[in-house]
C-alpha positions in Angstrom: 23.7 -14.0 23.5 23.4 -11.5 20.5 25.6 -8.5 20.4 23.9 -5.2 21.6 24.8 -3.5 18.3 23.0 -6.3 16.4 19.9 -5.9 18.5 19.9 -2.1 18.1 20.3 -2.5 14.3 17.5 -5.0 14.1 15.3 -2.7 16.2 16.1 0.3 14.1 15.4 -1.7 10.9 12.0 -2.7 12.3 11.1 0.9 13.1 12.1 2.0 9.6 9.9 -0.6 8.1 7.0 0.3 10.3 7.5 4.0 9.4 7.6 3.3 5.7 4.4 1.3 5.9 2.7 4.1 7.8 3.9 6.6 5.2 2.4 4.6 2.4 -1.0 4.5 4.1 -0.9 8.2 4.9 -0.2 9.1 1.2 -3.2 7.1 0.2 -5.4 8.8 2.8 -4.1 12.2 1.5 -5.2 11.2 -2.0 -8.6 10.2 -0.8 -9.1 13.7 0.9 -8.8 15.5 -2.4 -11.9 17.2 -3.8 -11.8 16.0 -7.4 -15.1 17.8 -8.4 -13.4 21.2 -7.8 -10.4 20.3 -10.0 -9.9 21.6 -13.5 -9.6 19.1 -16.4 -5.8 18.9 -16.3 -5.7 18.5 -12.5 -8.4 15.8 -12.7 -6.3 13.8 -15.3 -3.2 14.0 -13.1 -5.2 13.0 -10.0 -6.6 10.0 -11.9 -3.0 8.9 -12.7 -2.0 9.4 -9.1 -4.8 7.2 -8.0 -3.7 4.5 -10.4 -0.1 4.7 -9.2 -1.2 4.5 -5.5 -3.4 1.4 -6.3 -0.5 -0.3 -8.0 1.8 0.6 -5.1 -0.6 -0.8 -2.6 -1.2 -4.0 -4.5 2.5 -4.6 -4.9 3.4 -3.9 -1.3 3.4 -5.7 1.9 0.8 -8.3 2.9 2.2 -11.2 1.0 2.6 -14.8 2.0 5.2 -16.0 4.5 6.6 -19.4 5.3 8.9 -20.3 8.2 10.6 -23.3 9.6 11.9 -23.5 13.2 14.1 -25.9 15.0 14.5 -25.9 18.8 18.1 -27.0 19.4 17.9 -27.7 23.1 14.4 -29.2 23.2 14.6 -31.2 20.0 11.4 -29.6 18.7 10.7 -28.7 15.1 7.9 -26.5 13.7 6.6 -25.3 10.4 4.3 -22.3 9.9 2.7 -20.3 7.2 1.0 -17.0 7.3 -0.7 -14.5 5.1 -0.1 -10.9 5.8 -3.2 -8.7 6.6 -3.8 -5.1 6.7 -5.4 -3.4 9.6 -6.6 -0.6 7.4 -6.3 -1.5 3.7 -6.8 1.7 1.6 -6.8 -0.2 -1.8 -10.5 -0.7 -2.0 -11.2 3.0 -1.1 -8.7 4.0 -3.7 -10.5 1.9 -6.3 -13.8 3.4 -5.4 -12.4 6.9 -5.7 -10.8 6.0 -9.0 -14.2 4.8 -10.3 -15.8 8.1 -9.2 -13.1 10.1 -10.9 -13.5 8.0 -14.0 -17.2 8.9 -14.0 -16.4 12.6 -13.6 -13.9 12.4 -16.5 -16.6 10.8 -18.7 -19.1 13.5 -17.6 -16.6 16.2 -18.7 -15.9 14.4 -22.0 -12.3 13.5 -21.0 -10.5 10.3 -21.5 -7.7 9.1 -19.3 -4.4 8.3 -21.1 -4.5 4.6 -20.1 -7.9 3.8 -21.7 -8.7 3.1 -25.3 -11.7 4.6 -27.2 
């Protein structure tokens, strides 16, 4: 039987991972709540960069592919499984749409983001 300290450590690790996943989603939601039309030009350019960073972070985060192999010692069973992570609420698409709206606002104001070429 596993040690109690080991179980507590694993439980705490799982809670920390869950909390960090929730924090990432809440920062994306906070970005989506911003009113970009009321921002001045400098704030709008910074906001555009923040959206790009949030999109890159979401795309590089959790939700990847997992593969597992199991062996039942007492029963003599063997299993193989694969899964693809899913998001309950994936903010990436909403962030992309917001970035596109901000890009249009930048163009309307005659501004060009630092990452684009003329």
